[in-house]
C-alpha positions in Angstrom: 38.6 -53.7 2.3 41.6 -55.9 2.6 40.4 -59.0 4.3 37.8 -61.0 2.4 34.5 -60.5 4.1 31.8 -63.1 4.2 29.4 -60.7 5.9 26.9 -61.0 3.0 26.5 -64.6 3.9 25.7 -63.9 7.5 22.5 -66.0 7.5 24.2 -69.0 6.0 27.2 -68.5 8.4 24.8 -68.4 11.3 23.0 -71.6 10.3 26.4 -73.4 10.1 27.3 -72.1 13.5 24.1 -73.2 15.1 24.6 -76.7 13.7 28.2 -76.9 14.9 28.0 -78.9 18.2 31.6 -78.3 19.2 31.2 -74.5 18.6 28.1 -74.4 20.7 29.9 -76.1 23.6 32.8 -73.6 23.3 30.4 -70.6 23.2 29.2 -71.6 26.7 32.6 -70.4 28.0 31.8 -66.9 26.8 28.6 -66.8 28.9 30.3 -68.4 31.9 33.7 -66.8 31.7 33.1 -63.1 31.2 29.7 -61.9 32.4 29.9 -62.8 36.1 33.6 -61.7 36.4 32.8 -58.3 34.9 29.9 -57.8 37.3 31.8 -58.8 40.4 34.8 -56.6 39.6 32.6 -53.6 38.7 30.6 -54.0 41.9 33.8 -53.7 43.9 34.4 -50.2 42.6 31.9 -47.7 43.9 32.9 -45.1 41.3 32.6 -47.5 38.3 29.6 -45.8 36.7 31.2 -42.4 37.2 34.3 -43.7 35.5 32.2 -44.8 32.6 30.8 -41.3 32.2 34.4 -39.9 32.4 35.7 -42.4 29.8 32.8 -41.4 27.5 33.6 -37.7 27.9 37.3 -38.1 27.4 36.7 -40.0 24.1 34.1 -37.5 23.0 36.5 -34.6 23.6 39.4 -36.3 21.8 37.1 -37.0 18.8 35.9 -33.4 18.6 39.5 -32.1 18.5 41.1 -35.1 16.8 43.1 -33.0 14.3 44.8 -31.0 17.1 45.6 -34.1 19.1 47.0 -36.0 16.0 49.3 -33.0 15.3 50.4 -32.9 19.0 51.0 -36.6 19.1 53.1 -36.5 15.9 55.3 -33.7 17.3 56.0 -35.6 20.5 56.9 -38.8 18.7 59.3 -37.0 16.4 60.8 -35.2 19.4 61.5 -38.6 21.0 63.3 -39.8 17.9 60.4 -41.8 16.3 58.5 -41.5 13.1 54.7 -41.2 12.4 53.1 -42.4 9.2 49.5 -41.7 8.2 47.7 -44.2 6.1 44.5 -43.4 4.3 43.5 -47.0 3.8 44.7 -50.6 4.2 46.8 -50.6 1.0 48.8 -47.6 2.2 49.3 -49.1 5.6 50.6 -52.3 4.2 52.9 -50.5 1.9 54.3 -48.4 4.7 54.9 -51.4 6.9 56.5 -53.4 4.1 58.8 -50.4 3.3 60.0 -50.2 7.0 60.7 -54.0 7.0 62.7 -53.8 3.8 64.8 -50.9 5.2 66.1 -53.2 7.8 66.2 -56.3 5.6 63.7 -58.1 7.8 63.1 -61.8 7.4 60.9 -62.4 10.5 58.4 -60.2 12.2 56.8 -60.9 15.6 53.4 -59.4 16.2 51.5 -58.5 19.4 47.8 -58.6 19.3 46.3 -56.1 16.9 42.9 -56.0 15.4 44.1 -53.3 13.0 46.6 -55.8 11.6 43.7 -58.2 11.0 41.8 -55.4 9.3 44.5 -54.6 6.8 45.6 -58.2 6.3 49.2 -57.5 7.0 50.2 -61.1 7.6 49.3 -62.3 4.1 51.0 -59.2 2.6 54.3 -59.8 4.4 54.2 -63.5 3.5 53.6 -62.6 -0.1 56.9 -60.6 0.0 59.0 -63.2 1.7 58.7 -62.0 5.3 57.5 -64.4 7.9 55.0 -62.9 10.5 54.6 -64.7 13.8 51.7 -64.0 16.1 52.8 -64.1 19.7 49.5 -63.8 21.6 48.6 -67.4 22.4 45.1 -67.2 20.9 46.3 -65.3 17.8 49.1 -67.8 17.4 46.6 -70.7 17.5 44.3 -69.2 14.9 47.3 -68.3 12.7 48.2 -71.9 12.6 44.6 -72.6 11.5 44.4 -69.8 9.0 41.4 -68.3 10.7 40.3 -64.8 11.7 39.8 -64.2 15.5 36.3 -65.2 16.7 36.5 -62.7 19.5 38.5 -59.4 19.8 40.1 -60.3 23.2 39.9 -64.1 23.2 40.5 -64.9 19.5 40.5 -68.7 20.0 37.5 -68.9 22.3 35.7 -71.1 19.7 38.2 -73.9 20.1 38.8 -76.7 22.7 42.0 -78.1 24.0 41.8 -81.2 21.7 41.7 -79.0 18.6 44.7 -77.0 19.8 46.7 -80.2 20.5 46.0 -81.4 17.0 47.2 -78.2 15.5 50.4 -78.2 17.6 51.2 -81.7 16.6 50.5 -80.9 12.9 52.8 -77.8 12.9 55.4 -78.5 15.6 56.8 -81.5 13.8 60.4 -80.8 15.1 59.3 -81.8 18.6 59.0 -85.2 20.1 56.0 -87.0 18.6 55.4 -88.8 21.9 55.2 -85.7 24.1 52.3 -85.3 26.4 49.9 -82.5 25.5 46.9 -83.7 27.5 46.7 -80.7 29.8 46.3 -77.0 29.0 49.4 -76.0 30.9 51.5 -78.3 28.7 50.0 -76.7 25.6 50.9 -73.3 27.0 54.5 -74.4 27.8 55.0 -75.7 24.3 53.7 -72.5 22.7 56.0 -70.5 25.0 59.0 -72.6 24.1 58.4 -72.3 20.4 57.6 -68.6 20.5 60.7 -67.8 22.6 62.8 -68.7 19.6 60.7 -66.4 17.4 61.1 -63.5 19.8 64.9 -63.8 19.7 65.0 -64.2 15.9 62.7 -61.3 15.0 64.0 -58.3 13.0 60.9 -56.2 13.5 58.1 -56.2 16.1 54.6 -55.0 15.4 52.2 -54.2 18.1 48.8 -52.6 18.2 47.9 -49.8 20.7 45.1 -49.5 23.1 45.9 -45.8 23.5 48.0 -43.1 21.8 48.8 -40.3 24.2 49.0 -36.8 22.6 50.6 -35.3 25.7 53.8 -37.5 25.6 53.8 -39.3 22.2 53.3 -42.6 24.1 51.7 -45.8 22.9 50.0 -48.0 25.5 49.2 -51.7 25.2 47.6 -54.0 27.7 48.2 -57.8 27.7 48.0 -60.7 30.1 50.9 -62.7 28.6 53.9 -60.3 28.3 54.2 -61.1 24.6 53.7 -57.4 23.8 56.7 -56.4 25.8 59.0 -59.0 24.1 57.6 -58.0 20.7 58.5 -54.3 21.1 61.7 -54.6 23.2 63.8 -57.4 21.5 63.7 -56.5 17.8 65.7 -53.6 16.5 62.6 -52.0 15.0 59.2 -51.5 16.6 56.2 -50.6 14.6 53.0 -49.4 16.4 49.9 -50.0 14.2 46.8 -48.1 15.4 43.7 -46.5 14.1 43.3 -42.7 14.5 40.5 -42.9 17.2 43.0 -44.4 19.7 44.2 -40.9 20.5 43.6 -39.6 24.1 44.8 -36.2 25.3 46.8 -37.0 28.4 48.3 -39.8 30.5 45.7 -39.0 33.2 43.0 -39.6 30.6 44.5 -42.9 29.6 44.8 -44.0 33.3 41.1 -43.2 33.8 40.0 -45.3 30.8 42.3 -48.2 31.9 40.2 -48.5 35.1 37.2 -49.5 33.1 38.9 -51.4 30.3 40.1 -54.5 32.0 37.1 -54.7 34.3 34.8 -54.6 31.2 37.0 -57.0 29.2 38.1 -59.8 31.4 36.8 -58.9 34.9 40.3 -57.9 36.1 41.0 -54.8 38.0 43.9 -54.2 35.6 45.5 -56.4 33.0 48.7 -58.2 34.0 50.9 -56.0 31.8 50.2 -52.4 30.9 53.1 -51.2 28.9 54.0 -47.6 27.9 56.4 -47.0 25.0 57.7 -43.6 24.0 60.1 -43.6 21.1 63.2 -45.7 20.4 65.9 -46.7 22.9 67.8 -43.8 24.4 71.6 -44.1 25.1 70.9 -44.6 28.8 68.2 -47.3 28.3 69.0 -50.9 29.0 66.9 -52.3 26.2 64.4 -51.3 23.5 64.3 -50.8 19.7 66.7 -48.7 17.7 63.9 -47.6 15.4 60.4 -46.6 16.4 57.6 -46.1 13.9 53.9 -45.4 14.4 51.4 -46.1 11.5 48.1 -44.4 12.1 45.3 -45.8 9.9 42.1 -44.0 8.8 40.5 -46.6 6.5 37.1 -44.9 6.6 37.0 -43.7 10.1 37.4 -40.0 9.3 34.2 -40.2 7.3 32.4 -41.2 10.5 33.3 -38.0 12.2 30.5 -35.5 12.4 27.9 -38.2 11.6 25.4 -40.2 13.6 28.1 -42.9 13.7 30.8 -40.9 15.4 29.9 -42.4 18.8 31.2 -45.8 17.5 34.7 -44.3 17.5 34.6 -44.2 21.3 35.0 -48.0 21.3 38.0 -49.2 23.3 37.8 -52.8 22.1 37.0 -54.5 25.4 34.6 -57.0 24.0 31.9 -56.5 26.7 29.2 -56.0 24.2 29.7 -59.4 22.5 30.2 -61.1 25.9 26.7 -60.1 26.8 25.0 -60.4 23.4 22.6 -63.3 23.0 23.1 -63.4 19.2 26.9 -63.7 19.6 26.3 -66.4 22.2 24.3 -68.3 19.6 26.5 -68.0 16.5 30.0 -66.9 17.7 32.3 -64.4 15.9 33.1 -66.1 12.6 29.4 -65.9 11.5 29.8 -62.1 11.3 32.1 -62.6 8.4 34.8 -60.0 9.0 37.3 -58.8 11.6 34.8 -57.3 14.1 32.1 -59.5 15.5 29.2 -58.9 17.9 27.3 -55.6 18.4 30.3 -53.4 17.9 31.0 -55.2 14.6 27.4 -54.8 13.6 27.9 -51.0 13.7 31.6 -50.7 12.8 31.7 -53.2 9.9 29.1 -51.4 7.7 31.0 -48.2 8.4 34.3 -49.7 7.1 33.3 -52.0 4.3 29.8 -50.7 3.4 26.3 -51.5 4.4 25.8 -53.1 1.0 28.2 -55.8 2.2 27.4 -55.9 5.9 23.7 -55.0 6.0 22.7 -58.3 7.7 24.8 -57.4 10.8 22.7 -54.5 12.2 19.7 -56.8 11.8 21.3 -59.6 13.8 20.2 -58.1 17.1 17.3 -58.6 19.6 17.7 -55.0 20.7 17.7 -56.2 24.3 20.1 -53.4 25.1 22.6 -55.5 27.1 25.4 -54.3 24.9 24.8 -50.6 25.7 24.2 -51.3 29.4 27.8 -52.8 29.8 29.7 -50.6 27.3 32.5 -48.9 29.4 32.2 -45.7 27.2 28.4 -45.9 26.9 28.1 -46.3 23.1 24.4 -46.5 22.2 24.8 -49.6 20.1 21.1 -50.4 19.5 20.5 -46.8 18.3 23.4 -47.0 15.9 22.2 -50.4 14.6 18.8 -48.7 14.0 20.6 -46.0 12.0 22.1 -48.6 9.8 18.7 -50.3 9.3 17.4 -46.9 8.2 20.3 -46.4 5.7 19.7 -49.9 4.4 16.0 -49.2 3.9 16.7 -45.8 2.3 19.0 -47.5 -0.3 16.5 -50.2 -1.0 19.0 -52.9 0.2 16.4 -54.6 2.4 14.3 -57.3 0.7 11.2 -56.1 -1.2 8.9 -58.1 1.1 10.3 -56.2 4.1 9.9 -52.9 2.5 6.4 -53.7 1.4 5.5 -54.9 4.9 6.8 -51.7 6.4 4.9 -49.7 3.9 1.6 -51.4 4.8 2.4 -50.9 8.5 3.2 -47.3 7.9 -0.1 -46.8 6.1 -2.1 -48.0 9.1 0.2 -46.4 11.7 -0.5 -42.9 10.2 -4.2 -43.6 10.7 -4.7 -44.5 14.4 -8.4 -45.2 14.2 -7.9 -47.6 11.3 -4.9 -49.1 13.0 -6.9 -49.9 16.1 -9.7 -51.4 14.0 -7.3 -53.5 12.0 -5.4 -54.9 15.0 -8.6 -55.7 16.8 -10.0 -57.6 13.8 -6.7 -59.3 13.1 -6.2 -60.4 16.7 -9.8 -61.6 16.9 -9.4 -63.7 13.7 -6.1 -65.2 14.8 -7.4 -65.9 18.3 -10.4 -67.6 16.9 -8.4 -69.7 14.4 -5.9 -70.7 17.0 -8.2 -71.4 19.9 -7.9 -75.2 19.7 -4.1 -75.5 19.8 -3.2 -72.1 21.1 -0.5 -71.7 18.5 0.2 -71.9 14.8 2.8 -74.1 13.1 2.5 -72.0 9.9 1.1 -68.6 9.0 1.2 -66.8 5.6 3.8 -64.0 5.5 5.4 -65.4 8.7 7.6 -68.2 7.4 10.7 -66.6 8.9 9.1 -67.2 12.3 7.2 -70.4 11.9 9.9 -72.4 10.1 11.8 -72.6 13.4 9.1 -72.2 16.1 5.4 -71.9 16.6 3.6 -68.6 16.6 1.4 -68.2 19.7 -2.3 -67.4 19.1 -3.3 -64.0 20.4 -5.3 -63.9 23.6 -7.4 -61.2 25.2 -7.6 -57.6 24.0 -5.1 -55.5 22.1 -2.5 -53.5 23.9 -4.1 -50.2 22.9 -7.5 -51.4 24.2 -6.0 -52.4 27.5 -4.1 -49.1 27.7 -7.3 -47.2 27.1 -9.2 -49.2 29.7 -6.6 -48.9 32.4 -5.3 -45.4 31.7 -8.5 -43.8 30.6 -7.5 -43.0 27.0 -4.9 -43.3 24.4 -1.7 -41.3 24.7 -0.9 -39.1 21.6 
């Protein structure tokens, strides 16, 4: 783990987020800005569901044969004049990148959007060694100025409003006219573009992430809506691709199929504005491009997920659809999750990468409504995987003693159906009788987690099992 995680404080983080009025207003943009757009764009494509099946199968195949595709990819990159570096963990990845930068005496590094760079904390590492990293994605640039992690994997500054961005620009861009007008979003964008253009031209090294690594050709693919990724990898003399090992796909045709569900799921676009293919350094006949091309492939715990019940999480293509549709993310935002990956995908991936002992709260931060799985373009069963983490948490006695005791009591009754039916009938009857006047309880013993924030409704009528027996003529075994 390279970036300090506050995931153990998820409950405290969530309380702070719920009480942050500005954040709550900003989170409304997630609900309004992503869900309807995705649905409209998906509905226009009759084969969208079939493409989801295809994307799932492509990723499954690549994961089952990952060793072969990694070798094939490395051979193709080398054949094109590039270099491939394998990093077991964040420390090795940082050391490799720093070494490449020192080889070319780099003073400034521009960066395209990359969640892996956030995961390994490369910005802080480069700064500590006298190299200035500059984020070039607008959202990433804004949060870099603020010293924050992204709050969303595709819209990193979605938690902010225009006034906050203006304040940050005036605080940092002190070389510009203090009386300039920044009252409109387009003026903020123009200022950022002007400042970043100088950084693009001055950069010695460009670092980008990768949406896909193609084994067939040794190609890395990035998708952006701003064009910053192209400038980051074309203008500097050295281009570093930083990606995790599950980004491998077998062929260009496979990548093309997944691209058809990626943008639709992420932003509701048919395709991102820029989809850029890079294969090795500049050739003698090329008009532009880097002289040096390096690919750093990070493991950082992912290989230990292969062959386990969590392998399906490695299908993730980082579209953000799961968090866009998640009621918990809508309520608390991304920073509450306490590490690089928020939302349902983070609730599964974060425990895998930093440990369930540090991130055990995250799989519990779910209503299990299933919306995340229903919109995932590669059909990752996120609720099932969160349940697996809850099981691991329980097995290791990481859950509170009260929870374990409560489950033990429930298990005792559940293994004895007749006793369970009697207990629920008596319990419902007693609560119904006690709550018949008000119809709800403001406090109940052993239920403070519920009643401290909302009333508990008094039971009415018969138990579910009694109704099932009455309507279906008997209990199902």
